Every structure is written in C-alpha cells, then in structure tokens.
N, C-alpha and C positions, 0 to 999 in steps of 0.2 A: 238292238241298234236300229235307228231309223235310217232312211235313205238320206241323200244329200240334204243338209239342213235347209238351204234356201228353197229347194223344191218342196220340202215338207211344209214350210210356213206359207208358201204361195198357195198350196192346196188348202191349208187351214183357213186362210183368208177367204178363198172362194167359198168354202163351206159355211163361213159365217153369214154370207149373204143369203144362203138357202135356209139354214136352220136357226140362225140367230144365236142367242146365248141366254143364260139364266139371268134375266134382267134384274130381278130382286137381289140376287147375290152380287151382281156387278154394282148395283147402287150402294149396297153396303160397303163393298170394297172401295169404291170411289170416295165415299164419305170418310172411311178410315184413313186412306192415303192423304186426302185433303186436310184432315184434322192434324195428322202428324206433320205435314208440310208446313201448315200455318204455325205450329208450335216450334218447329225446328229451324226454319229459315231465319237468318239474321234480318233484323228490321232495317231494310234499305230498299231502294228502288232498283229494279232490274230492267235493263233496256232490251236485251235479246236473250231468249230462253230456247233451249233445245230439249225436246222430249224424245227419248231414245227408242221408243216403240209406240205403236198406235192402236194396240188391241183395245185398251180402255176406251179410247175415243171412237173406235169403230162399233162398239157394242153398248156403250154406256155414256156417262157424263164425262169421264176422263179428267184431264188436267184443267183446272180453272184458268181460263184464258187470261184473266186479269193478273196472273202471277207476274207478268212482265209486259212491257210495252208491245213487244212483238214475240210471237211464239212460232217456232218451226218444229214440225213433227216429222220423224222418219220411221220407216219400218222396212225390214228386209223383204217383206212381201208387198209387191205393188198392189195386189188385190186388197190388202188391209188398209194401205195408205189411201187408196181410192175411196173405200167405204168411209173412212174417217173424214175425208174431204166432203163427201156427199152429205154425211150426217151432221157435221159440225162446222163446215165451211172453213176448215183449218188450212193453213199453209202446210202442205204435206208432200213428201216425195219418197220414192223407194230408194233406200240406201242401207248399207251394212254398217253397223256401229263400229266395226273394226277397220273400216275404210271410209271415213266420212268425207263427203264432197264439199267441204267448207275450208276457208282459209284459216291460217293460224290466228288465234285470239278473237274469233268471231263472237263468241257467246260469253255472257257474264253469269249465266245460270244454266245448269244442265240437270234435268230431272230424269231419273232412271228407275222406274218401278218394276222390279223383277224382270229385267231384260237380260242381264248378263248371266243369269243362272239357267240358261237354256242352251249353252254350248256343250259340245261333247267332251271338252277337255278344259281343265282349270287354267291352262296357259292362255286360252283364248280370252279369259276374263282380264288377265294382265294386258294382253294386246289391246283390248277394247278400252281399258282405262288409260293407257298411254295415248291412244288416239283421241279420246275425250279431252285429255289434258291439252293436247296440241291445239284443239279448236277453242280452248277457253282462254280468256284474258287473265292476266295475273290478278289475283284477288277475287276471281270468280268463284262461285259456289256450286258444288255438286251435291245433290240429294239423291241417295242411292239406297235401294233395298235389294236384298239377296236372300235366297233360302238359308235358313238358320240351322247350321249343322250342330249347334249345341242342343237343339231340341231333339230328344231321342226318337220321336216319331218321324221327324224330317230325315234324320240320319238313316233310320231303318228303311224308310221309303226310297231314299236315293240309292240304296244298295240293292233294291229289288229289281229283277229284270224288267225291262220296258214292256215286253208283251204281257207280262202278268199284271202290271199296273193298268194297262189298257183294258184287259178283260175284266178286272175287278172294278173298274170305274173310279179308282182312287184319285186319278188326276185326268183332266180333260186333254192335256197336251204333253208333248215330250218334256221330261224333266232332265235337265243336264247337270253339269258339275257346279259346285259352289265352293265357297271358301269359309273356313272358320274365322272367328273374330280376329284372332291373332294373325292369320294369313292375310286377311283383308287389310288390316292396318299396315302390315309390311308392304303389301303390293301398292297400296295407295301412296305410301311414302316413296317407294321406288319410282312411281309414276309421276311424281311431282306434286303431291297433295299433302296438306296438313289436316289431320282429322280435328274437327271442332266439337262434334257431339255424336253419341251413339246410343241406341236403345234397341229394343225388340218390340215388334208390333204383331197384331192378330193373334190373340191368345186363346180364342175359343176353339172347340173341337170342329175343325173344318169338315171332317168326314160326316158329321151330323148336320152342320149348319147349311151346307150347300144343298142337300136334298130337301131340307125343310123349306128353304127359301124358294126352291123350284116348285114346290107344291102349293105355293101361295100363302103359307102361314108364317113366312119369315118376318113380315111386318109386325105381326102380333108378338113375335119373340124378340124383336129388335132390342127392347130393354134388357133382355137376358144376354143377348149377344154383346151389347155394350158393357154389361157388367163384367164380362170376362176381361175386358181391356183394362180394368183396374189392376190386373196382375202386372201391368207395366211398371207400376210404382213400387213393386216389391224387389228385393235383391235377387230373387229367383227368376226375373223376367227373361234372362237369356236361355233358360231351360224350357219356358212355356211359350215364348213367342215363335211364330212360324217364320218370321222374316227378321233378319238384321236390318236395321235402318240407321244409316250414318249420314252425317253432313261433313263435308270436307272443303277446304279452301285451296284453290290453285296457287301454289307458292311460286 
C-alpha cells in the first residue's frame, strides 16, 4: 500500500521535473490515445473540455488542444499541473477528480486517459464518475480509458503486491483498482451516462515496448508496435488490449 494518494502524486510530479520521463514511449502513447479519440468522438464541435489529469501534458504532447474551443486540465498534484502549464501553456489547476471545483454542466467534453484506475478502491471510480457527470452538460461526451481486467496480464499485475511491482519495474507508478467491462457499463449507467462505444486499445507487449523505446530504438520498431494495434479489429480485442476505451453520453 502507498501512503496518502495525494501526497504520493505530489511527490511523483516533483520527481518528473528532475528525471523526466521516457519521451519516446510517451510520444507513442500520445499518438495511440489521439488516434483512438479521433476515431471515437462523435463528429461535432465542443466548446469546453476537461482533461482529468495532466501527466501526459507534463511529460509529452498530451491532449490535442484543438479538441475543443477551450480546454481545462486538472491534476491532483499541483506539481504536475504546474509543469503542464509551463510546458504547454495550458489552463491547468490542482484539483481532485472526485471533488471538482466547477459548476454543474460546465463541460460538454471530458477526456480521462487512465486517471480513474489509480485509486485504492473501486468505489472511488464510481465517486469520480458521478462528479464528472455533475460538471457535464446534458448530451456531453465522456471519453474514458481504464486498465482492462479482461486482459490476463493486467489482471495478474493488479493482484501483485505494490512493493513487488516497484522492485521489478513492471510499472512506473502506483496501480490502483479498476473495473471489468460489465462493472464499468453498470457504473456509467448509475452515474447518469449512456454508453455509445467501447473497445480495447494498446495491444502490444508493454513490458518489452517500454524499455525498447527508452533505449532509443522505439522509433525503429514503431511499425511493429503499430502492427499490434490491428488486434483491436479482432473479436479477441478485450483479451489483448491493456486498456478499456469507452465513449459515453451524459443523459
């Protein structure tokens, strides 16, 4: 178990300024997320968008600013929000996605890339989704990714003790609870959403791809990495994808 989550993420944000991140890997992840978002979002204009954490923007390209007329980013760690502002010039502030400092119906788009799978308990995911729904206008769109528990590797990893995961280097940061596809669908409905689309993304062997990208050979292997994403088109995608990726409408 980690110490108080907010303190943990504040320190993680401070560490980013010192040691940075695996930029080649982050660029690949940014491209993957952006590609899914372009495919998945309904074709319409969005006025105000909320990004539920700023790790991607603090260390890489992050969310494409043109996704909406105005984009606000939040992060539970002020250190990460500050770094994102400095690097990207984003509107950013420190806030907890479970207690958002915005009025009801403020946003018509919310983008949440692997934010809600870092809580210690699954009930906190429900709490966050209810709060996200509160700040969304009716008919607004939520684009969400979570650790995919249908993938046997992810399920096994999430059952491993956190100290062991850290020592082996399997994950860079604390891995929290997640939801199965059925659980996520139910919680979305209970929180006031209607699911529009779902898939699974990132089908390559992350345990190999991350170190290869870090050693500077990732760009040569990018066609191979991209090839794994063809698995999304197969009926087995929910077994091979590392993340559930869903689009839901605020009802």
